[in-house]
MIVEX-822419 format. One record per atom (N, C-alpha, C): y, x, z. Coordinates in steps of 0.05 Angstrom, whole numbers, plus 32768, in hexadecimal, padded with zeros to 4 digits. Example, Ala and Ser with C-alpha at 12.3 -4.5 7.8 and 13.67 -1.06 7.14 Angstrom:
2
7F8E8108809C/7FA680F6809C/7FBE8108809C/7FD38101808E/7FEB8111808F/80018102809D/
//
This chain:
333
7FE880118000/800080008000/801980128000/802A800E7FED/804080217FE8/8057801E7FFB/8057800A800D/806F8005801D/806B800F803A/8057801E8040/80528026805B/805F80418062/806F804D8051/807980678055/809380678067/80A180528066/80BB80518075/80B780538093/80C7806480A0/80C5806880BD/80D6805380CB/80ED804C80C0/80FE803880CC/80F9801D80BE/8102800880CB/81027FEE80BE/81147FEF80A5/81097FE7808F/81197FE78076/81267FCC8072/81407FCD806F/81507FB4806D/81607FB48053/81637F9D8047/81717F9A802D/81877F85802F/819F7F8D8025/81B57F7A8025/81C47F7D800A/81CA7F667FFE/81D97F667FE5/81EF7F517FE6/82077F587FDA/821D7F467FD8/82267F447FBB/822D7F2C7FB2/82377F297F97/82547F327F94/825A7F3C7F7C/82757F467F76/82847F307F67/82897F1A7F76/82967F037F69/82B37EFE7F72/82BE7F107F81/82DA7F0D7F89/82E07F1A7FA3/82F87F187FAC/83017F257FC5/82EF7F1B7FDD/82E57F2E7FEC/82D57F268003/82E77F1D8019/82DE7F098028/82EE7EFD803D/82E27F048058/82F07EFC806D/82E77F038088/82CC7EF6808F/82C67EDF8082/82AC7ED38086/82967EE5807B/829A7EF08062/82867F038057/82837F1B8069/82997F258072/82997F3D8083/82897F38809D/82907F2380AB/82847F1E80C5/82677F1580C3/82607F0880AD/82457EFD80AA/82317F11809E/823B7F23808D/82297F34807E/822F7F528082/82477F5A807E/824D7F77807E/824D7F838099/825B7F7780AC/825D7F8280C7/82417F8480D5/82317F6E80D4/82167F7080E0/82057F8680D3/82077F8A80B9/81F77F9E80AB/82007FBA80B4/821A7FBE80B7/82247FD880C0/821B7FDE80DC/821B7FCA80ED/82157FCE810A/81F87FD8810E/81E67FD180FC/81CA7FD98100/81C17FF080EE/81D37FFC80DF/81CB800F80CB/81BD802880D7/81C4802F80EF/81B8804780FB/819B80438102/819380298105/81778024810C/8167801980F4/8172801A80DD/8165800F80C5/8165802380AE/81518020809D/8152802D8082/815F80188070/8179801A806D/818880058060/818B80088042/81887FF28034/818D7FF18017/81A37FDC8013/81B97FE48008/81D07FD38004/81D87FD47FE6/81DC7FBC7FDA/81E37FBD7FBE/81F87FA87FB7/82077FAE7FA2/821B7F9B7F98/820D7F8C7F81/820A7F727F85/81FB7F617F73/820B7F587F5B/82127F6B7F49/82237F647F33/82147F557F1D/81FA7F587F1A/81EA7F487F08/81EB7F2A7F11/81E87F267F2A/81E97F0B7F35/82057EFE7F30/82197F0F7F30/82347F057F2D/82397EF87F12/82277EFE7EFF/822B7EF37EE4/82287ED57EE2/821C7EC97EF7/821A7EAB7EF6/82357E9E7EFA/82497EAE7F04/82637EA37F09/82797EB27EF9/82747ECB7EF2/82897EDC7EE8/82807EEB7ECF/82907EE97EBA/82897EF77EA1/829E7F0B7E99/82B47F0C7EA7/82CB7F1D7EA0/82C47F3A7EA8/82C37F4C7E94/82BB7F687E99/82CD7F767EAC/82E87F747EA8/82FB7F827EB9/82FB7F787ED5/82F97F5D7ED8/82F97F517EF3/82DF7F597F01/82C97F5A7EF4/82B07F627F00/82B17F7F7F09/82BD7F907EF9/82C07FAC7F00/82D17FAF7F19/82E87FA07F1A/82FA7FA27F31/82EC7F977F4A/82DD7F817F47/82CF7F757F5E/82BA7F887F69/82AD7F967F57/82987FA97F5F/82A47FC07F6F/82BA7FCC7F65/82C77FE27F73/82D27FD87F8E/82DD7FC07F8E/82E87FB57FA7/82D37FB27FBC/82BB7FA87FB4/82A67FA47FC7/829B7FBF7FD1/82997FD27FBF/82907FED7FC6/82A37FF97FDB/82BE7FF67FD6/82D280017FE8/82D07FF38003/82CB7FD98003/82C97FCB801C/82B17FD3802D/829A7FD78021/82837FE0802F/82887FFB803D/8295800D802E/829A80278039/82B08026804F/82C48015804A/82D98012805E/82CE80068078/82BA7FF68076/82AE7FE9808D/829C7FFD809D/829680148090/82878028809F/826A802D8095/82648024807D/824980298073/82458047806F/822F8052807A/8228806E8078/82178072805E/8224807B8049/8216807E802F/82058097802E/820680A78043/81F480BE8044/81D880B6804E/81D780A48061/81BE809B806C/81B380818060/81C580718054/81BD80588049/81C08059802A/81B18048801C/81B280477FFF/81C580317FF7/81D980387FE7/81EE80267FDE/81F280287FC0/81EE80137FB1/81EF80157F94/81F77FFA7F88/81FB7FFB7F6E/82027FE47F5E/81E87FD97F50/81E37FC07F53/81CB7FB37F49/81C67FBA7F2C/81DA7FB87F1B/81D67FBC7EFE/81D07FD97EF7/81D47FEC7F0A/81CD80087F05/81AF800D7F08/81A07FF97F12/81837FFB7F14/81787FE37F04/817A7FE37EEA/81737FCC7EDA/81567FC47EDA/81457FD67EE5/81297FCF7EE6/81247FB77EF7/81387FAF7F07/81357F967F17/81307F7E7F05/813C7F7F7EED/81387F697EDA/811B7F687ED0/810F7F807ECD/80F37F827EC5/80E17F767EDA/80E77F7D7EF3/80D77F737F09/80DA7F557F0C/80F27F4B7F07/80F67F2E7F07/80E57F207EF3/80E17F2C7EDC/80D07F207EC7/80B37F1F7ED0/80AA7F347EDD/808E7F337EE8/808B7F1C7EFC/809F7F197F0D/809E7F037F21/80A07EE87F13/80B07EE67EFE/80B37ECC7EF0/80987EC37EE4/80877ED67EDE/806D7ED07ED1/805A7EC17EE4/80607EC17EFF/804F7EB47F12/805E7E9F7F22/80777E997F1A/80887E877F29/808A7E6C7F1B/80837E577F2A/80837E3C7F1F/809F7E317F1C/80A37E217F07/80BC7E147F02/80C57E037F1A/80B27DF67F26/80B87DE57F3D/80C47DF37F55/80BB7E0C7F59/80C67E1C7F70/80E47E217F6C/80EB7E287F53/81087E2E7F4E/81197E157F4F/810D7DFE7F48/811C7DE57F49/81247DDE7F66/81157DE87F79/811A7DE27F95/81317DF27FA1/813B7E067F93/814F7E187F9E/81697E087FA5/81727E0B7FBE/81897DFC7FC7/81A27E037FB6/81A67E1C7FB1/81BE7E257FA2/81BE7E187F87/81A77E177F79/81A67E0B7F5F/81AC7DED7F60/819F7DE07F73/81A37DC37F75/81C07DBC7F7C/81CC7DCC7F8E/81E87DC77F95/81FA7DCC7F7E/81F57DE17F6F/82067DE77F58/82057DD07F43/81ED7DC67F3E/81EB7DB17F2A/81F87D977F35/81F47D927F4E/82007D7A7F5B/821F7D7B7F5A/822A7D947F5A/82477D977F5A/82527D9B7F3D/82407D977F2A/824A7D977F0E/824B7DB27F00/82407DC67F0C/82407DE07EFF/822C7DE17EE8/82317DF17ED4/821F7DF47EBE/82047DFF7EC8/81EF7DF27EC1/81D47DFA7EC9/81C97E0F7EB6/81D37E277EB8/81CA7E3C7EA6/81AE7E467EAE/81A17E537E9B/81877E607EA1/818B7E747EB8/81A17E837EB7/81A67E987ECB/81A87E8C7EE7/81B57E757EE9/81B87E687F03/819D7E5E7F0D/818D7E547EFB/81727E4B7F02/81607E627F0A/81637E797EFC/81527E907EFF/815B7EA27F17/81727E9B7F22/817E7EAB7F37/816A7EB37F4D/815A7EA17F58/81487EA97F6E/81337EBD7F65/812C7EBE7F4B/81187ED17F42/81257EED7F42/813D7EEF7F38/814B7F097F39/81507F127F55/81577F007F67/815A7F067F83/81407F107F8F/812A7F037F88/81107F0C7F92/810A7F287F89/81107F2E7F70/810C7F497F65/811D7F5D7F74/81367F567F79/81477F687F89/813A7F707FA3/812E7F5C7FB0/81217F607FCA/81077F707FC7/80F57F657FB7/80DA7F6F7FB7/80D77F8B7FAB/80E97F927F98/80E77FAC7F8B/80EA7FC37F9F/80F97FBF7FB5/80FE7FD47FC8/80ED7FD27FE1/80DB7FBE7FE2/80C87FBB7FF7/80D47FBC8013/80E97FAB8018/80F57FAB8033/80E47F9C8047/80E97FA38061/80DC7F948076/80EC7F7A807C/81067F7C807A/81177F658082/812F7F62806F/81387F49806D/814F7F43805D/81627F33806E/81787F3F8079/818B7F308089/81997F1B8078/81987F028081/81A47EEC8072/81AF7ED78085/81C27EC7807B/81CA7EB0808A/81B67E9A8087/81B87E858097/81A47E6F8095/81A37E62807A/81BA7E62806B/81BA7E568051/81AC7E66803C/81A47E7F8043/81977E90802F/81797E958036/81707E89804B/81547E8C8053/81417E84803C/81487E6E802F/81367E64801A/81317E798004/81457E897FFD/81427E9D7FE8/812D7EB27FF1/812E7EBA800A/811A7ECD8014/80FE7EC18014/80FD7EA8801C/80E37E9A801C/80D87E987FFF/80EA7E937FEC/80E17E927FD0/80D77EAD7FC7/80E47EC27FD0/80DB7EDD7FC9/80BF7EE27FD4/80BB7ED97FEC/80A07EDC7FF8/808C7ECC7FE8/80937EB47FE0/80807EA47FD0/80797EB27FB6/808D7EBE7FA9/80887ECC7F90/80777EE47F94/807C7EF37FAA/806C7F0A7FB0/804F7F027FB5/804A7EED7FC4/802F7EE47FC9/80217EDB7FAF/802F7ECD7F9E/80247EC47F85/801D7EDC7F73/802F7EEF7F72/802B7F067F61/80137F177F6C/80137F1D7F86/7FFD7F2C7F91/7FE27F1F7F8C/7FE27F047F8E/7FC97EF57F8A/7FC17EF77F6C/7FD47EF57F5A/7FCE7EF57F3E/7FC27F0F7F34/7FCC7F257F3F/7FC27F3F7F36/7FAD7F4B7F49/7FA87F3C7F5F/7F957F447F73/7F9A7F607F7E/7FB47F657F83/7FBD7F7E7F90/7FD47F777FA2/7FD67F867FB8/7FED7F827FCA/80047F947FC1/80117F8C7FAC/80267F9C7FA1/80407F987FB0/80477F7F7FB6/80607F797FC3/805C7F737FE0/806D7F7F7FF1/806E7F79800D/807C7F5E8011/80757F4F8026/80817F36802B/80987F3A803F/80B17F398036/80C87F3E8047/80CD7F268059/80DB7F2C806F/80E27F168082/81017F128081/81097EFA8082/81257EF48085/812E7EFA80A1/81437F0980A5/814D7F1080BF/81677EFF80C3/81657EEC80D5/817B7EDA80DA/81867EDE80F6/819F7EE480F9/81AC7EE68113/81B37ECA811C/81A47EC08130/81A87EA58139/81C47EA18147/81D07EB8814F/81EA7EB7815D/82017EB98149/81FA7EBD8130/82107EC0811C/821F7EA58118/82397EA7811B/82497E8F8119/82517E8980FC/82557E7080F6/82607E6980DC/827E7E6D80DE/82897E7D80CC/82A57E8480CD/82B57E6D80C0/82C77E6180CE/82D67E4A80C3/82EB7E5380AF/82F07E43809B/83057E498088/831F7E3C8090/83337E3F807F/834E7E348086/834E7E168087/833A7E09807C/833A7DEB807C/83257DE08090/83187DF2809F/83057DE980B3/82E87DEA80A9/82E47DEA808E/82C97DED8084/82C17E0A8085/82A87E108080/829E7E2B807F/82AF7E3B806C/82B77E538074/82C87E648063/82B87E6C804A/82C37E658032/82B47E6A8019/82C87E6B8002/82C37E7E7FF0/82D47E7F7FD8/82D27E657FC8/82BC7E577FCA/82B87E3E7FBB/82CC7E297FC5/82D47E2A7FDF/82E67E177FEA/83037E207FE9/83087E397FE1/83237E447FE0/83307E427FFB/83227E4A8010/832C7E47802B/83297E61803B/832A7E78802D/83247E928038/833C7EA28040/83367EB68051/83497ECB8057/833C7EE5804F/83477EF3803C/833B7F0C8032/83397F218048/83247F308049/83207F43805E/83347F5A805D/83417F5E8046/83557F738043/83717F67803D/83757F4E8046/838F7F418041/83A57F4F804E/83BD7F508041/83D57F5B804D/83E07F488062/83F17F538073/83FB7F438089/840A7F2A807F/841B7F2C806B/842A7F158061/84187F008056/84027F08804A/83EE7EF4803F/83E07EE68056/83D97EF6806B/83CC7EEA8082/83DE7ED5808F/83F87EDC8092/840B7ECA809E/840E7EB0808E/840F7EB28074/84117E9B8062/83F97E898064/83E17E968065/83C87E868066/83C67E788081/83CC7E858096/83CA7E7980B1/83DE7E6280B3/83F67E6580A8/840A7E5080A8/84007E37809B/83ED7E398088/83E37E228079/83CF7E128089/83C67E1C809F/83B17E0E80AF/83BD7DF480BB/83AF7DDE80B7/83B97DC580C1/83B47DC380DF/83C87DB880EE/83C67DB3810A/83D07D978110/83CC7D8E8129/83D67D748130/83F47D768136/84007D5F813C/841E7D5E8140/84267D60815D/84167D6C816E/841D7D6E818A/84377D7D818E/84477D7481A1/845F7D8281A7/84597D9B81B8/846C7DAE81B8/84687DC781C6/84617DC381E3/846E7DB081F1/84697DAC820D/844E7D9E8214/84417D938200/84287D848205/84107D988206/83FD7D918218/83E47DA1821A/83D57D9F81FF/83C77DB581F9/83B87DB581E0/839C7DC281E5/83897DB981D5/836E7DC381D8/83687DD781C1/83627DEF81C8/835D7E0481B3/83417E0181A6/832E7DFA81B6/83127DF781AC/83117DE28196/82FF7DE78183/82F97DD4816D/83117DD0815A/83257DE2815B/833A7DE28147/83367DF98134/83417DF8811D/833E7E0D8109/83497E278115/83617E258121/836E7E3D812D/835C7E488142/83517E378153/83417E408169/83277E4D8160/831A7E41814C/83007E4D8143/83047E678135/831A7E6A8126/83207E848119/83277E98812E/83377E908142/833F7EA28158/83277EAC8167/83147E9A816B/82FB7EA0817A/82EB7EB7816D/82E97EB68153/82D87ECA8145/82E77EE48140/83027EE48141/83117EFC813B/831B7F0B8154/83247EFC8168/83307F088180/831B7F0D8195/83227F1B81AA/83107F1F81C0/830D7F0581D0/82F77F0281DF/82F47EEA81F0/830B7EE78204/83157EFD820E/832B7EFC8221/83447EF08215/834B7EF981FC/83627EEE81EF/835F7ED181E7/83467ECA81E0/83417EAE81DA/83467E9C81F3/833B7EA58209/833D7E968222/835A7E94822B/83697EAA8227/83857EAA822F/83957E96821E/83917E958204/839F7E8281F3/83977E6681FA/837E7E6281FF/83737E488206/83817E3C821F/83837E4D8233/838F7E45824C/83AD7E3E8248/83BB7E4F823A/83D87E4A8236/83DD7E318225/83CC7E2C8211/83D07E148202/83CA7DFB8213/83B67DFD8224/83AE7DE68235/83C47DDF8249/83D57DF38251/83EA7DEE8264/84027DE08258/84057DE3823D/841D7DD98230/84327DEE822F/84467DEB821E/845B7DFE821C/84567E138206/843F7E1181FA/84387E2381E4/84317E1181CC/843E7E1581B5/84397E05819E/84257E11818B/841D7E018177/840A7E0B8163/84167E218153/84317E218150/843E7E378142/843A7E528150/843C7E51816B/84367E69817B/84197E718178/84077E5E8179/83EB7E648176/83E57E71815B/83F27E678146/83EF7E73812B/83F97E90812A/840F7E958138/841A7EB08139/84067EC38147/83F97EBA815C/83E57ECA8169/83CC7ECE8158/83C57EBA8149/83AE7EBD8136/83B57ED18121/83CD7ED18117/83D57EE58103/83D37F01810F/83DC7F058127/83DA7F1F8134/83BD7F288138/83AC7F158140/83907F1B8143/83837F238129/83897F148114/837E7F1A80F9/83887F3580EF/83A27F3A80F3/83AD7F5480EA/83A07F6B80F9/839B7F688113/838E7F7E8122/83727F828119/83657F6C8111/83497F6E8108/83477F7A80EC/83597F7280DA/83587F7A80BE/83647F9580B9/83797F9C80C7/83897FB480C0/83797FCE80BD/83677FD580D0/83587FEE80CC/83467FEE80B3/833A7FD780AD/83297FD58096/833A7FD7807D/83517FC9807D/83637FC98066/836D7FE58060/83757FF38074/837F800E8070/836B80208062/83528020806C/833D80308061/833680268045/8335800C8041/832F80008027/834480098012/835D80088019/837280108007/8370802D7FFE/8367803E8011/8363805A800A/834C805D7FF6/8337804E7FFA/831F80517FE9/832380447FCE/8330802D7FCC/8332801F7FB3/8344802F7F9F/835380417FA9/836480527F98/8354806A7F8C/833A806B7F93/832A80827F8A/831180777F7B/8314806A7F64/82FD805E7F56/82E880737F4F/82EF808B7F47/82DB809F7F40/82CA80A67F58/82D680A77F6F/82C780AC7F88/82B380967F8D/82BC807D7F8A/82AB80667F8F/829480657F7B/829A806A7F62/8284806B7F4D/827080817F54/827A80977F5E/826880AD7F65/825580A57F7B/826080967F8F/824F808C7FA5/8239807A7F9A/824180677F89/822E80547F7D/821980627F6C/822180767F5D/820E80847F4C/81FA80947F5D/820380A07F72/81F080AD7F84/81DC80997F90/81E780827F98/81D5806D7FA2/81C280637F8E/81CB80617F75/81BA80597F5E/81A1806B7F5C/81A680857F5D/818F80987F5B/817C80957F72/818680907F8A/8174808D7FA1/816580737F9F/8173805E7F95/816680447F93/814F80457F7E/815480537F68/814080567F53/812780647F5E/812C80797F6D/811680887F79/810680777F8C/811480667F9B/810680547FAD/80F6803F7F9F/810080367F88/80F380207F79/80DD802A7F67/80DD80447F60/80CA804F7F4D/80AC80497F53/80A3804D7F6C/808780487F71/807E802B7F6C/809080187F74/80897FFC7F6F/80887FF67F51/809B80007F42/809B7FFB7F25/808380087F18/807C80207F20/8065802E7F14/804C801E7F19/804980147F31/803180047F37/80307FEA7F27/80477FDE7F23/80487FC57F13/80407FCB7EF6/804C7FE07EEB/80467FE67ECF/80297FEE7ECB/801E7FFD7EDF/800280057EDE/7FF07FEC7EDF/7FF87FD97EEF/7FE87FC17EF3/7FE37FB27ED8/7FF87FB27EC7/7FF67FA47EAD/7FEF7FB77E96/7FEB7FD07E9B/7FE37FE37E86/7FFB7FEB7E75/80147FE77E7F/802B7FEF7E70/8030800D7E73/804180187E62/804780357E63/8056803B7E7D/805180527E88/805F80597EA1/807E80587E9D/808B804F7EB1/80A8804D7EB0/80B680687EB5/80CC806D7EA7/80DB80867EAC/80F7807D7EB5/80F980777ECE/8113806E7ED9/812280857EE6/
//
């Protein structure tokens, strides 16, 4: 079995390059991945092939890719000990997806929540959108990870990857693919957007993780509040301001603002000012490092190319075994 060589738990994380990353992306995916990198053999990739379901503009895709690379590094990703690359730089993933497609039933893909939601919301039902879980399964299975950190809304994709791995192993009567586990942090909070719904680019309710102070101030000012007068007591919990403040500020600062609002004499305008300050304190260090990195595209491309070579080396044994299984010529990746 080719996956028994790793000494540490092997973990895989990928993010699509579909636009500016927001604080919800950062808190839900990037920050948790960075926090455990010293205890993991980490594989991190920019899912630019997956981005094609939403984005076809070459220049915008290039900018988004560099932006996401800069953000990962600004957040503290150690590219010396972890593998970090661009999905399209290892195109054999598309070959592996085809192998998986050969054992994947049409009905399984029809059950995908993302596909059903997209169709229900009137999006074009392209083949790529339908095929998305197969490519995602290939992303996972090619590198033989032990775990895939995901939010609860992504568990289904990992389960589908496991289903495909089981079907494929049974079809060729070999244990080629390891069955990865979805790693879900039960304590992970849903980050609220400016309108109270989950923060999402789809809802246009986000705060970019590298937003400038003036932009932060403008976005916070747009948050709807009730019409309570300054002297009236106010409840911070279960408000958009309160929930954002809770995930950004320290528990002590949250409790302090909560008490002062409850006493009266503090208005929602004051609370918004304190939220702006908390967001600025949270974002500023990341933004500073990000701005330094995004001005060095050659450096970023060099990091991704180094990661590409390491990812190819990691993937090579799995691809060789797959091609040998079907009697195809050995791969030269």
